[in-house]
C-alpha positions, 0 to 999 in steps of 0.5 A, a space after each residue: 400319539 399312540 405308537 407314534 401315529 400322527 395321521 388318524 385314519 378312522 375319523 372325518 379329516 378336517 382342515 384343523 386336523 390337517 394343520 395339527 398333523 402338519 405341525 406334528 410332522 414339522 416337529 418330528 421330521 426336520 428333513 421335510 420342507 413345508 409351506 403354503 401355496 395360498 389360502 382358501 376363500 375363508 382364509 385357511 392355509 393350503 399347505 404343501 409338504 416337500 419330500 426330497 431334494 432331487 431334481 426329478 419333481 412330482 406333485 400329488 394333490 387331494 381334496 379338490 372335491 370336498 366330498 372326496 376328503 378321504 384322499 387327504 388322509 391317504 396322502 398324509 398317511 403316505 407322508 408319515 410312512 415316507 418320513 418314518 421310512 427315511 428316518 429308519 433308512 428303510 424302504 417304501 413300496 420297494 424303493 430305498 427311501 433315502 435314495 428316493 429322497 436324494 433323487 426326487 422331490 415329491 410335492 404333496 398338497 393334501 387338501 386343496 379345498 379346506 372350506 368345502 372339506 370342513 362343510 362335508 365333514 361337519 366342522 361348519 355348524 348348521 344354521 350359521 351364516 357360512 353354512 347357509 351360504 353353502 346351502 343357498 348355492 346348493 339350491 342351484 344343484 338340486 340333484 346333489 345331496 347337501 352337504 354330503 355331496 358338496 364338491 366346490 369351494 365356499 364360493 361354489 366353484 368346482 376347483 377341478 375345473 381350474 387344472 392344471 393346478 401344478 402351475 402354482 408351484 
């Protein structure tokens, strides 16, 4: 880790990179809480990170739509910056991080749709059974470029249609 940077911001962000980042954050920042809200169709964990212990609760989630994977990077970078600020007894966006930590619980679900993200970011190789299943579903949506415009999960379900998502927490 160059300069103690955990979350990369200049590469396509896949579910594997997310899991590695979560593991690194667990090792370095033991005051954070981690868990999974469930698993994707392909069995990939869908992690959450809890920042804080306060009664006031807020939740942020990202990558409902696979082609919007950059939102995962934004949330994970926030988690990293928040944790570093807490450790240094600093401020984040003008707020005392320790005070925020004690009064608020911020739940972060950085990648709701890991299967779709892995398709869009090129993790799922072309001409494989999984890739071809995605491609077969995409034929029903000829105006959406494949795979770059893919939004849904592995079964072709647009997860954005199933909000409010926060009921699972």
